[in-house]
LUMNUKOL-675781 format. One line per 5 residues: for each residue x, y, z of C-alpha. Coordinates in steps of 0.05 Angstrom, whole numbers, m for minus. Layout:
BEGIN
X/Y/Z | ...
//
This chain:
BEGIN
116/573/m1595 | 89/585/m1664 | 138/539/m1691 | 121/486/m1647 | 43/496/m1667
61/496/m1741 | 98/432/m1738 | 57/394/m1683 | m6/421/m1687 | m43/361/m1709
m12/314/m1660 | m34/367/m1603 | m103/370/m1631 | m107/291/m1640 | m75/278/m1559
m123/327/m1539 | m180/289/m1564 | m146/223/m1538 | m143/257/m1465 | m217/278/m1470
m237/213/m1482 | m194/180/m1431 | m209/228/m1382 | m288/215/m1394 | m281/140/m1393
m249/138/m1320 | m300/181/m1289 | m357/153/m1323 | m334/86/m1304 | m336/107/m1233
m406/135/m1231 | m437/78/m1274 | m404/23/m1229 | m445/53/m1169 | m508/50/m1212
m496/m25/m1229 | m479/m40/m1153 | m407/m55/m1161 | m374/m56/m1090 | m313/m8/m1082
m266/m71/m1076 | m293/m92/m1144 | m283/m19/m1169 | m215/m18/m1147 | m198/m85/m1191
m228/m48/m1247 | m189/14/m1240 | m123/m21/m1220 | m129/m65/m1287 | m118/3/m1330
m47/10/m1298 | m26/m65/m1307 | m44/m57/m1377 | m5/15/m1382 | 56/m12/m1349
58/m78/m1401 | 46/m30/m1455 | 103/20/m1444 | 149/m44/m1442 | 124/m79/m1504
103/m16/m1550 | 170/1/m1569 | 181/m71/m1604 | 117/m61/m1637 | 139/1/m1665
200/m31/m1690 | 171/m87/m1725 | 108/m50/m1759 | 120/22/m1756 | 91/78/m1715
34/98/m1760 | 3/18/m1755 | 18/14/m1683 | m18/81/m1668 | m87/62/m1718
m86/m8/m1686 | m83/14/m1612 | m131/74/m1620 | m181/30/m1657 | m177/m17/m1597
m191/36/m1548 | m252/61/m1590 | m282/m8/m1592 | m273/m22/m1519 | m304/43/m1500
m371/22/m1545 | m365/m44/m1503 | m369/m23/m1435 | m446/m10/m1430 | m458/m79/m1465
m420/m124/m1412 | m429/m88/m1343 | m388/m138/m1305 | m332/m122/m1264 | m291/m180/m1295
m305/m154/m1363 | m292/m81/m1344 | m231/m104/m1320 | m207/m136/m1378 | m226/m76/m1418
m192/m27/m1371 | m126/m75/m1382 | m134/m72/m1453 | m147/3/m1460 | m87/16/m1409
m42/m22/m1453 | m65/13/m1517 | m63/85/m1482 | 6/70/m1462 | 22/52/m1537
m11/109/m1562 | 27/158/m1517 | 90/127/m1537 | 81/132/m1611 | 53/204/m1607
110/229/m1556 | 162/200/m1601 | 128/245/m1659 | 133/304/m1610 | 206/289/m1600
213/289/m1674 | 181/356/m1681 | 216/393/m1629 | 291/413/m1633 | 336/439/m1576
313/509/m1578 | 233/495/m1572 | 238/429/m1538 | 216/462/m1472 | 157/496/m1511
137/432/m1535 | 135/399/m1471 | 96/452/m1440 | 48/455/m1499 | 37/379/m1489
23/384/m1412 | m25/436/m1424 | m65/399/m1477 | m67/336/m1432 | m93/370/m1374
m144/409/m1411 | m167/347/m1445 | m177/314/m1376 | m210/378/m1346 | m259/385/m1404
m281/307/m1400 | m310/321/m1336 | m358/369/m1366 | m380/323/m1418 | m404/277/m1364
m466/320/m1356 | m489/321/m1423 | m522/251/m1419 | m550/196/m1375 | m493/152/m1343
m541/96/m1345 | m546/96/m1416 | m508/90/m1478 | m496/158/m1500 | m435/181/m1464
m397/121/m1479 | m412/128/m1552 | m386/200/m1545 | m318/177/m1516 | m312/126/m1572
m325/177/m1622 | m275/229/m1595 | m221/171/m1597 | m235/154/m1670 | m245/223/m1683
m172/236/m1654 | m139/195/m1706 | m154/238/m1768 | m109/297/m1750 | m48/258/m1736
m51/202/m1787 | m72/253/m1841 | m17/299/m1823 | 45/307/m1869 | 97/301/m1807
154/252/m1823 | 148/181/m1790 | 204/190/m1737 | 259/139/m1721 | 250/102/m1660
301/85/m1611 | 299/87/m1532 | 357/74/m1481 | 369/13/m1448 | 339/15/m1376
384/23/m1315 | 386/m31/m1265 | 336/m16/m1209 | 389/m30/m1155 | 440/22/m1193
381/71/m1192 | 364/56/m1120 | 436/69/m1101 | 440/132/m1138 | 375/162/m1109
335/123/m1056 | 290/184/m1046 | 275/182/m1121 | 261/109/m1122 | 218/109/m1060
185/174/m1072 | 163/146/m1149 | 133/84/m1117 | 93/123/m1066 | 73/174/m1119
48/118/m1162 | m4/99/m1109 | m25/168/m1100 | m34/190/m1174 | m70/119/m1190
m119/135/m1126 | m137/203/m1162 | m140/182/m1229 | m178/119/m1214 | m215/125/m1155
m238/200/m1145 | m301/187/m1184 | m316/122/m1143 | m307/165/m1084 | m355/218/m1107
m406/166/m1123 | m397/131/m1058 | m400/192/m1017 | m468/209/m1047 | m446/272/m1097
m489/295/m1152 | m468/283/m1216 | m444/357/m1225 | m406/350/m1161 | m369/291/m1181
m344/323/m1247 | m325/383/m1212 | m291/346/m1157 | m252/305/m1206 | m233/367/m1252
m206/405/m1191 | m147/353/m1180 | m124/367/m1246 | m135/442/m1246 | m88/446/m1186
m37/409/m1216 | m35/455/m1280 | m35/521/m1235 | 14/497/m1179 | 66/459/m1225
105/518/m1248 | 110/556/m1179 | 137/493/m1150 | 184/479/m1211 | 217/547/m1200
229/537/m1127 | 256/471/m1136 | 314/510/m1174 | 329/551/m1123 | 328/505/m1058
353/437/m1032 | 303/395/m1071 | 296/345/m1011 | 264/399/m968 | 222/421/m1017
194/347/m1026 | 186/347/m951 | 139/404/m950 | 107/397/m1014 | 89/322/m990
67/347/m918 | 21/405/m944 | m14/354/m993 | m21/305/m940 | m51/363/m899
m101/373/m957 | m123/297/m955 | m136/308/m878 | m180/366/m893 | m222/328/m930
m226/264/m877 | m243/314/m822 | m292/368/m866 | m309/317/m921 | m386/336/m915
m375/402/m945 | m368/407/m1015 | m326/469/m1016 | m277/434/m968 | m274/377/m1016
m255/420/m1071 | m205/452/m1034 | m176/389/m1009 | m175/363/m1087 | m140/426/m1107
m86/419/m1052 | m72/349/m1062 | m77/350/m1144 | m36/408/m1145 | 18/392/m1097
25/317/m1109 | 27/317/m1180 | 86/364/m1191 | 129/320/m1140 | 134/267/m1204
176/325/m1237 | 209/343/m1170 | 234/269/m1159 | 258/261/m1227 | 296/326/m1227
323/305/m1152 | 348/238/m1183 | 380/270/m1243 | 422/312/m1191 | 467/248/m1173
464/217/m1245 | 511/235/m1302 | 485/262/m1368 | 494/194/m1401 | 454/157/m1348
394/198/m1349 | 358/170/m1401 | 373/98/m1379 | 347/119/m1309 | 280/143/m1342
249/74/m1352 | 264/50/m1285 | 231/108/m1255 | 169/101/m1293 | 171/27/m1282
171/39/m1208 | 119/88/m1210 | 75/36/m1251 | 79/m15/m1198 | 61/33/m1143
1/57/m1192 | m22/m17/m1194 | m31/m21/m1121 | m56/44/m1108 | m129/29/m1130
m131/m35/m1100 | m113/m11/m1029 | m158/49/m1034 | m218/m1/m1054 | m203/m38/m993
m200/25/m947 | m266/53/m974 | m299/m17/m960 | m359/m3/m908 | m322/m47/m861
m260/m8/m860 | m265/67/m867 | m319/83/m921 | m313/137/m968 | m256/172/m924
m213/118/m939 | m197/146/m1011 | m167/208/m974 | m136/167/m918 | m96/126/m965
m64/188/m1001 | m53/219/m936 | m14/163/m908 | 29/154/m968 | 46/228/m974
64/229/m899 | 109/172/m911 | 142/208/m969 | 154/270/m922 | 188/231/m867
228/194/m916 | 253/259/m947 | 266/281/m880 | 311/217/m863 | 347/227/m931
366/298/m908 | 407/272/m853 | 444/218/m898 | 483/258/m942 | 498/333/m954
456/374/m1002 | 487/385/m1074 | 488/461/m1077 | 437/492/m1119 | 483/525/m1171
510/450/m1184 | 436/425/m1197 | 404/415/m1261 | 339/446/m1286 | 274/417/m1272
230/392/m1331 | 151/392/m1318 | 118/326/m1329 | 53/294/m1309 | 52/227/m1281
19/198/m1342 | 82/200/m1385 | 120/137/m1415 | 194/126/m1415 | 195/162/m1486
167/228/m1451 | 210/223/m1390 | 273/217/m1439 | 247/275/m1475 | 244/316/m1413
312/292/m1394 | 338/314/m1463 | 312/381/m1447 | 338/383/m1375 | 410/370/m1401
403/415/m1459 | 384/474/m1407 | 435/456/m1359 | 490/460/m1417 | 466/526/m1442
465/554/m1372 | 536/529/m1361 | 563/562/m1429 | 528/623/m1410 | 560/629/m1346
634/612/m1375 | 620/668/m1424 | 606/714/m1368 | 664/690/m1327
//
């Protein structure tokens, strides 16, 4: 652990500050949109634009890095993020915000690709798992702590937007001034979607549905809080609870996934997460019930991302795992684009109103549970001893991060096989 910190502390510090800025701007826009009188449908386009940009960035950034290098790409994209943060309160119009969110999504995707390739370079076979864990913790801590910063200023003013911009700008320094060498960059050629679907139908369908669930959480939770009449403190606590749950339940679910049929675990985790959403629909008028629902949905739905990737890997050769990562991220991104749009429509006054936020996630999670049950009947389970290890990841990961996690899973599996052979 100390070896990872000594080699990657600047990267982790910078990424932590970036995540604070990203977590702050998403929640802040949800609150400010209500103040400006934007409809839920208008806000859904604003929030969906982030995932359009993010998906485009994950596809285009590798070529930018090959042409001009990591440092220039990172500095340019982070500068754009900082500038857009300042411009949000100056141009309070849904179209302007949608364009800004698309640009920020593109830039954050590129920044993640760059930073995650640095992280991969700083890690080796012995500490790659620790590096992944630290990176995940830093990401979640950044998003959770950002919600507290929402309370230090007036969302109707400029101060919090300026703070988010400053945090992004300051995040450059520890990374760009570090002495870490610039890594070589290469990514695997993606596997075709038809090949991926043939290898793991549950993995593909699950990643699409989960993209909608995650984007609803990340993009529309603050919009829900504002529409439901929550106070600023309640909104920040509500949004943070999703990610606290994700952080606390990631490892218990990962532990179980290495000891049972992963399809059964997907079924039960998705079903219980759907139950958490239903809890909020029925008892949403009680704030503590909302927090319980947010903890359950965030804590159970987010680990499904790692679980579905691990399940897909069980049906792939080691040489195909890295190629599959790009396809899985792409499928997840398509679902993420649709998530806020459908949620915003369901939250309209003519449909379900604010409860539409939880109804949407409940429906997707029920669909995932039902499909997992169906897949259990279609082919026999792989013996637990023949499945690979799970590598924890968040749905914010780019193909580079998923490839890094895949490498860790492969290395862990090979080490376990060597140890078993020695004992045998």
